[in-house]
C-alpha positions in Angstrom: 23.9 12.4 12.3 21.7 13.1 15.4 18.0 13.1 15.2 14.9 12.9 17.3 11.8 11.0 16.1 8.8 12.0 17.7 5.9 9.3 17.5 2.3 10.9 17.8 0.1 7.8 18.6 3.1 6.1 20.2 0.9 3.5 22.0 -1.3 2.8 18.9 -1.7 -0.2 16.8 0.4 0.9 14.2 3.3 1.8 16.5 3.3 -1.7 18.0 2.9 -3.7 14.8 4.7 -1.7 12.2 6.9 1.2 13.4 8.7 -0.1 16.5 9.8 -3.5 14.6 11.0 -1.4 11.7 12.9 1.1 13.9 14.5 -1.9 15.8 15.4 -3.7 12.7 17.2 -0.3 11.3 18.9 -0.1 14.8 20.1 -3.7 14.8 21.7 -3.5 11.3 23.2 0.1 12.0 21.2 2.0 9.5 19.5 4.0 12.1 21.4 7.3 12.2 23.6 7.4 15.3 22.7 9.7 18.1 18.9 9.1 17.5 16.2 9.3 20.0 12.7 7.8 19.5 10.0 9.7 21.8 6.6 8.0 21.9 3.6 10.4 22.6 0.3 9.3 24.0 -2.4 10.0 26.5 -1.4 7.1 28.8 0.1 7.8 32.2 3.6 6.1 31.3 7.0 6.7 32.1 10.1 5.7 29.9 10.3 2.5 31.9 6.8 1.4 31.6 6.9 2.4 27.8 9.9 0.2 27.3 8.4 -2.6 29.0 5.2 -2.5 26.8 7.5 -2.4 23.8 9.5 -5.4 25.1 6.3 -7.4 25.5 5.0 -6.4 22.1 8.3 -7.8 20.6 7.3 -11.2 21.8 4.7 -11.3 19.0 7.2 -10.5 16.2 8.6 -13.5 14.2 11.7 -15.0 16.0 14.2 -13.9 13.3 13.2 -10.3 14.0 13.0 -10.5 17.7 15.7 -8.7 19.8 17.8 -10.7 22.2 18.0 -9.2 25.7 21.3 -7.4 25.1 19.9 -5.9 21.9 16.7 -4.7 23.4 18.6 -3.0 26.3 20.6 -1.1 23.8 17.5 -0.3 21.7 15.6 0.7 24.9 18.3 3.3 25.9 17.1 5.5 22.9 13.4 5.0 23.7 11.4 7.8 25.7 7.7 8.7 26.4 6.0 12.0 26.8 2.4 12.0 27.8 0.4 14.5 25.9 -3.1 15.6 25.2 -2.9 16.7 21.6 -5.4 19.5 22.1 -3.5 21.2 24.8 -1.0 24.1 23.8 1.0 23.6 27.1 1.6 19.9 26.2 3.3 21.1 22.9 5.3 23.7 24.9 6.6 20.8 27.0 7.5 18.8 24.1 9.5 21.6 22.7 11.2 22.2 25.9 12.2 18.4 25.6 13.3 18.8 22.1 15.4 21.8 22.9 17.5 19.8 25.5 19.9 18.9 22.6 20.9 20.1 19.5 19.7 17.7 16.5 20.1 17.8 12.8 16.6 16.4 12.0 13.3 16.2 13.9 10.8 13.8 12.5 7.2 14.3 13.6 5.5 10.9 12.7 1.7 11.6 13.0 0.3 8.1 13.4 -3.1 9.3 14.7 -6.6 9.5 13.5 -6.8 11.9 10.4 -9.0 14.4 12.3 -5.9 15.2 14.3 -3.7 16.0 11.6 -4.5 19.5 11.2 -4.5 20.2 15.1 -1.0 18.6 15.5 0.4 20.7 12.7 -1.1 24.0 13.9 0.2 23.2 17.5 3.5 22.3 16.2 3.7 25.7 14.6 2.4 27.5 17.7 5.1 25.8 19.7 7.7 26.8 17.0 8.4 23.3 16.1 7.9 23.8 12.4 11.7 24.8 11.8 13.7 23.9 8.5 15.1 20.7 10.2 11.5 19.3 11.0 9.9 16.6 8.9 6.4 15.7 9.3 5.3 12.1 8.3 1.4 11.6 7.7 -0.4 8.3 7.7 -3.2 7.4 5.3 -5.9 7.9 5.3 -5.5 11.6 4.6 -9.1 12.7 4.6 -12.5 11.1 4.1 -13.1 12.7 0.6 -11.6 15.3 -1.8 -12.8 18.5 0.5 -11.3 17.0 3.7 -8.1 15.9 1.9 -7.6 19.5 0.7 -8.4 21.0 4.0 -5.6 19.0 5.5 -3.1 19.8 2.8 -4.0 23.5 3.0 -3.3 23.5 6.7 -0.2 21.4 6.4 1.2 23.8 3.7 0.6 26.7 5.9 3.1 25.6 8.4 5.4 23.3 6.4 7.1 23.4 2.9 6.3 20.4 0.5 9.7 19.1 0.8 9.0 18.6 4.7 6.2 16.7 4.2 6.1 12.7 3.8 2.8 11.4 3.0 3.4 7.8 3.6 2.1 4.9 1.5 3.8 1.5 2.9 3.1 -0.3 -0.5 5.5 2.2 -2.3 8.1 0.9 0.4 7.7 -3.0 -0.6 10.8 -4.3 -2.2 8.8 -5.8 -5.1 7.2 -2.3 -6.0 10.8 -0.7 -5.8 12.0 -3.4 -8.2 9.0 -2.7 -10.3 10.8 0.6 -11.1 14.0 -1.2 -11.6 12.7 -3.7 -13.7 10.9 -1.0 -16.0 13.6 1.8 -15.9 16.8 -0.3 -15.3 16.4 -2.9 -18.0 16.0 -2.6 -21.8 14.0 -5.9 -22.1 10.6 -4.9 -21.1 10.2 -1.2 -22.2 9.6 -1.9 -25.9 6.8 -4.2 -24.9 5.4 -2.0 -22.3 2.4 -0.5 -24.2 -1.0 -1.3 -25.9 0.5 -2.9 -28.9 1.8 -6.0 -26.7 -0.3 -5.8 -23.5 -3.8 -7.2 -23.4 -4.7 -6.2 -19.8 -3.3 -5.5 -16.4 -4.8 -6.6 -13.0 -3.8 -5.3 -9.6 -5.1 -7.4 -6.8 -4.7 -6.8 -3.1 -6.5 -9.6 -1.3 -6.8 -10.3 2.4 -7.9 -13.5 4.1 -8.7 -11.8 7.4 -11.8 -9.8 8.2 -11.7 -6.5 9.9 -10.9 -8.1 13.3 -11.0 -5.4 16.0 -11.2 -2.4 13.6 -14.9 -2.6 12.8 -15.7 0.9 14.2 -13.0 2.4 12.0 -13.9 0.4 9.0 -17.4 1.3 9.2 -16.4 5.0 8.3 -13.9 3.9 5.7 -14.6 1.0 3.7 -12.5 -0.7 1.0 -12.5 2.1 -1.6 -11.1 4.7 0.8 -8.9 2.2 2.8 -7.1 0.5 -0.2 -8.3 1.8 -3.8 -7.7 5.4 -3.4 -4.1 5.1 -2.1 -2.4 1.7 -2.4 -4.1 0.5 -5.7 -3.9 3.6 -7.5 -0.3 4.1 -6.4 0.4 0.6 -7.9 -1.4 1.6 -11.0 0.8 4.8 -11.4 3.9 2.7 -10.9 3.0 0.2 -13.7 1.7 2.7 -16.2 3.9 5.8 -15.8 6.2 7.2 -18.4 9.9 7.1 -17.8 10.9 10.0 -15.6 13.6 12.2 -16.8 15.6 11.2 -13.6 15.4 9.4 -10.4 14.6 12.6 -8.3 11.5 12.6 -6.2 9.5 15.4 -8.4 10.7 13.7 -11.7 8.9 10.4 -10.6 5.8 12.1 -9.0 5.2 14.4 -12.1 4.8 11.1 -14.0 2.5 9.6 -11.5 0.3 12.6 -11.5 0.1 12.3 -15.4 -1.2 8.9 -15.0 -4.0 9.9 -12.4 -4.9 12.7 -14.8 -5.3 10.4 -17.7 -7.7 7.8 -15.9 -10.9 7.4 -17.7 -13.6 9.7 -16.2 -16.5 7.9 -14.7 -19.9 8.0 -16.7 -23.3 7.0 -15.5 -22.9 3.7 -17.4 -19.5 2.9 -16.0 -20.6 3.5 -12.6 -23.0 0.7 -12.7 -21.1 -1.6 -15.0 -17.4 -1.2 -14.2 -17.6 -1.3 -10.5 -18.6 -4.2 -8.3 -18.6 -3.5 -4.5 -19.1 -6.2 -2.1 -19.6 -7.2 1.6 -18.6 -10.5 3.3 -21.2 -12.8 4.6 -20.5 -15.6 7.2 -18.6 -18.5 5.7 -15.4 -20.6 6.1 -11.9 -19.1 6.5 -8.5 -20.1 7.8 -9.9 -23.5 8.5 -13.0 -22.5 10.6 -16.3 -20.7 10.3 -16.2 -17.0 10.6 -19.0 -14.2 10.9 -20.1 -11.9 8.2 -19.1 -8.3 8.4 -22.5 -7.1 9.9 -21.9 -9.7 12.7 -18.5 -8.1 13.4 -17.9 -6.0 16.7 -18.4 -2.2 16.1 -20.2 -2.9 12.9 -23.9 -1.8 12.3 -26.2 -4.8 11.6 -27.6 -2.9 8.6 -24.2 -1.7 7.4 -23.7 -0.9 3.7 -19.9 -0.4 4.1 -18.0 -2.1 1.2 -15.4 -4.8 2.1 -14.7 -5.6 -1.6 -14.3 -3.5 -4.6 -13.4 -4.6 -8.3 -13.4 -2.0 -11.0 -12.3 -1.5 -14.6 -10.6 1.4 -15.9 -8.5 2.7 -18.8 -5.8 5.3 -19.3 -6.3 7.7 -22.1 -2.9 8.2 -23.5 -1.1 6.9 -26.6 0.8 4.2 -24.6 -2.2 2.6 -22.9 -5.4 3.6 -24.8 -7.8 0.8 -24.9 -5.9 -1.4 -22.5 -8.2 -2.3 -19.6 -6.7 -2.0 -16.2 -8.5 -4.2 -13.4 -8.3 -3.4 -9.8 -9.6 -5.6 -6.9 -9.4 -5.7 -3.2 -11.3 -7.1 -0.4 -11.4 -8.8 3.0 -12.2 -12.3 4.0 -11.1 -13.5 0.5 -9.9 -17.0 -0.4 -6.2 -16.1 0.3 -3.9 -13.4 1.2 -2.4 -12.2 -2.3 -1.0 -8.9 -3.4 -0.1 -9.0 -7.1 0.2 -7.1 -10.3 -0.5 -9.4 -13.4 0.6 -8.1 -17.0 -1.2 -10.1 -19.4 0.4 -9.9 -22.8 -1.2 -10.7 -26.2 -0.8 -14.0 -27.7 1.4 -14.5 -30.7 -0.2 -13.2 -34.0 0.1 -16.6 -35.7 0.5 -20.1 -33.8 2.7 -22.4 -35.8 2.8 -25.0 -32.9 0.0 -27.2 -31.9 -3.4 -25.2 -32.1 -4.1 -25.4 -28.4 -0.8 -24.1 -27.0 -0.9 -20.4 -28.2 -1.2 -19.3 -24.6 -0.1 -15.7 -23.9 2.9 -14.8 -21.8 2.4 -13.0 -18.4 4.6 -11.2 -16.1 3.4 -11.6 -12.3 4.9 -9.2 -9.8 4.2 -10.7 -6.3 3.8 -8.3 -3.4 2.7 -10.3 -0.5 3.0 -12.7 1.0 5.6 -13.9 -1.6 7.8 -11.3 -2.9 9.1 -11.6 -6.2 8.7 -12.0 -10.1 7.3 -14.8 -12.3 7.6 -14.6 -16.2 5.3 -17.3 -17.6 6.5 -18.4 -21.1 6.0 -21.4 -23.5 8.6 -23.8 -24.2 8.8 -27.3 -26.1 10.0 -29.8 -23.7 12.6 -32.6 -24.4 11.5 -34.7 -27.3 9.6 -37.8 -26.4 10.4 -41.0 -28.6 6.7 -42.2 -28.2 5.2 -38.8 -29.3 5.1 -38.2 -33.0 3.5 -35.8 -35.5 1.9 -32.6 -34.5 1.7 -33.8 -31.0 5.4 -33.7 -30.8 5.3 -29.8 -31.5 3.1 -29.0 -28.4 4.3 -26.3 -26.2 4.1 -26.4 -22.5 3.9 -23.6 -20.0 7.1 -22.8 -18.1 7.9 -20.4 -15.5 11.0 -18.2 -14.6 10.8 -17.3 -11.0 12.7 -14.8 -9.1 12.2 -15.1 -5.2 13.5 -12.1 -3.7 13.5 -13.8 -0.3 15.6 -16.6 -1.3 17.8 -14.2 -3.6 18.6 -11.6 -1.1 17.6 -12.9 2.4 18.4 -10.8 5.3 20.0 -8.1 3.1 16.5 -6.9 2.3 14.8 -4.1 3.9 11.1 -4.0 5.0 8.6 -1.4 3.7 8.3 0.5 6.9 12.0 0.2 7.6 12.9 1.5 4.1 10.5 4.4 4.4 11.5 5.3 7.6 15.2 5.5 6.7 14.2 7.8 3.7 12.6 10.1 6.1 15.6 10.5 8.2 17.8 11.0 5.0 15.1 13.4 3.5 14.3 11.3 0.3 10.7 11.9 -0.9 10.9 9.3 -3.9 8.7 6.9 -2.3 6.2 9.3 -0.8 3.0 10.9 -2.1 2.8 14.6 -3.2 -0.3 16.6 -2.3 -1.5 16.9 -5.9 -1.2 13.2 -6.4 -3.5 12.6 -3.4 -6.0 15.2 -4.6 -6.2 13.7 -8.1 -6.7 10.3 -6.5 -9.4 11.5 -4.4 -11.0 13.6 -7.5 -11.3 10.2 -9.3 -12.8 8.0 -6.5 -15.2 10.7 -5.4 -17.8 9.9 -8.0 -18.0 6.4 -6.7 -18.4 7.4 -3.3 -21.4 9.8 -4.3 -22.9 7.2 -6.6 -23.0 4.5 -3.8 -24.3 7.1 -1.2 -27.3 7.4 -3.6 -27.6 3.8 -4.3 -30.4 1.9 -2.5 -29.2 -1.6 -3.5 -26.0 -1.6 -1.3 -23.1 -3.9 -1.8 -23.5 -7.5 -3.1 -22.9 -10.3 -0.6 -20.2 -12.9 -0.9 -19.4 -15.7 1.4 -16.3 -15.4 3.5 -13.5 -17.7 1.9 -14.4 -17.0 -1.7 -13.0 -14.6 -4.1 -15.7 -11.9 -3.8 -19.0 -11.5 -5.7 -19.5 -13.6 -8.8 -20.4 -10.2 -10.6 -16.5 -9.3 -10.5 -15.7 -12.3 -12.7 -18.7 -11.4 -15.0 -17.4 -7.8 -15.2 -13.8 -8.8 -16.5 -15.5 -11.7 -18.7 -17.2 -9.0 -20.6 -13.8 -8.1 -22.2 -13.0 -11.8 -22.8 -10.6 -12.0 -19.9 -10.4 -13.7 -16.4 -8.9 -13.0 -13.0 -5.5 -14.7 -12.7 -6.6 -17.5 -10.2 -9.4 -18.5 -12.7 -7.0 -19.1 -15.7 
């Protein structure tokens, strides 16, 4: 199947770090459709050869196992081209159209990896150049807007020129193997579904922790913050995956219909919950990764009086029969004590303990997203009998752990998040992409937080780099009688 992939932002950070390595892996393993062509678009004055040289140099920073040999890169480079464009000029789109019309292709993918402010311009100009044909698919990177109004404006413009089935709103967390296995765990196995409800689950924790700071993205982060960057998209999509009802089938709209129901069932914010159930923080100077690091306000591109949050912890509930009364905790932040992405499902303790009184520890299921990728099931078991232990002590239970490491189990057979999503775009599969009404509902839910913080003179709570965030986040969860997983 011949195809063209046009990468707007072809010299940007996302292209270098994620997209080109993912495309190469698909090419290496023969899953990239044959007859493909990858066309990078940017303002730089580059030809094909210079563009290929830049990509080759960037591959030197890729982990060794994923780095191309000289022969592999030579073959990959043969499908790489570059087009210089000013995205505001109609004539440049006409030139792009002429290039795409050089050959007949079954699919044309327009991957818009630019600033969100350019999304509507690109879509309008593609349509003006008659590049919005039925064979065109448009991929839009997050963040899709800055608030509900801007998100609606982008979606309105996109819908004028492309059908919903042509639009792939990407959230790379949905492409992570552990998230896909979460769907398989829930809907492909009978073991957990009877327990997946309020009667058996005490609380669910979603954590996306990063040990790095904003690095060179200070100016971008100033206008974004952790709520927009992580909660509105990644964290809420993970919450939907863990809480949704079983879809009627595995088709895209069946899955997205159920995710939408979860978003619409999230408990609305009140004046009390906006102050009690949400903690925002900002990292100050501290020790991280074995050395001293500056605070957020000392980072390049950041205002010395900035109130932009680099940490969010919140508590919410889902108002439906399955989950009523079960607290869901979301936590994300930069410059935390470690890099960890996980979903922790904490079950209720047994109603009556027949073993030693201090061993009635509840079971929990941990879904690891990063850096480890796998599942852990924490149980209690009675160890091998000890001849020196008698009486009640001999009936003491000990925690044991069933561990499924996807890297060890599947190894090189596994496909990375961006590679998986790019292949789904080429095949027209929308299951792991976000529909416009999902995005709007997520923005509607977080917007009261944005408005509250805009009018809050207190600003974010400071936390030292290299810690797990403000102590208030631990106090928030402790009110319910629980603690974060690393504190247990």
